[in-house]
N, C-alpha and C positions, 0 to 999 in steps of 0.2 A: 546583500547588496541589491539595490533596485536596478531596474532597467536603465534608468537615467544615469545612475552612478557608474554602471558597467559601460554604458555608451561613452560617457565622458572619459573614463579610464582608457578605453580602447582608442579614442581619438587622440588623447595625450600621448599614448604609447606610439602611435603611428607618427606623430609629429616631432617626437623627441629625437635628439641627436643620438646616433648609435655609437656604442663603444668600439674601440679598435678590435676587440675580441669578437664582437658580434659581426662586424664587417668581414673579418677574416674567415669566420666560421661559415658565413653565408657564401662567400666566394669559393671556399673549399667544397661546400655542398654542390654548388653549381658546376665546379670543375669535375667532380665525380659523376654528376649526371651527364655532362657533355662527353666525358670519356666513355661512359656506358653506351650512349647513343652512337658514338663513333665506332665502338667495337661491334655493335649490332649492324651498322652499315657495312663495316668491313667483312663481317661474316656473310652478309647477304651478297655483297659483291663477289666474294670468293666462291660462293655457291653458284652464282651466275656464270663465272668464268669456267668452273668445272663443268657445268651443264653444257655450255657452248663448245668447250673442247671435246667432250664426248659426242656431242651432236655432229660436229665437224668431222670427227674421226669416222663416225657411223656413216655419214653421207658420202665421204670420200671413198670409203670401203665399198659401199653399195654402187657408187658411180663407176669404180674401177672394174666391177664385175660385169658391167653391161658393155656390149660392143656398139659400134656405130649403127648397126641394124636393130639394136635392142630398143626397149621402151624409152630409155633416157638418152637423148642425143645432145 
């Protein structure tokens, strides 16, 4: 197949109407990708929540150990 023939075939394939099976398969693939992205974002958000909860606990604990005359007022 020549470059010209393969280019024409490629352009025709882009412009042709898709079958219902192709449309559904593409949407399903996109749905899986979006779900994966959402799971990644949820994991990141959960890690940020845990980090800040531990940070708050550590800071409150440290603050409670100091008196009004101490370093932290």
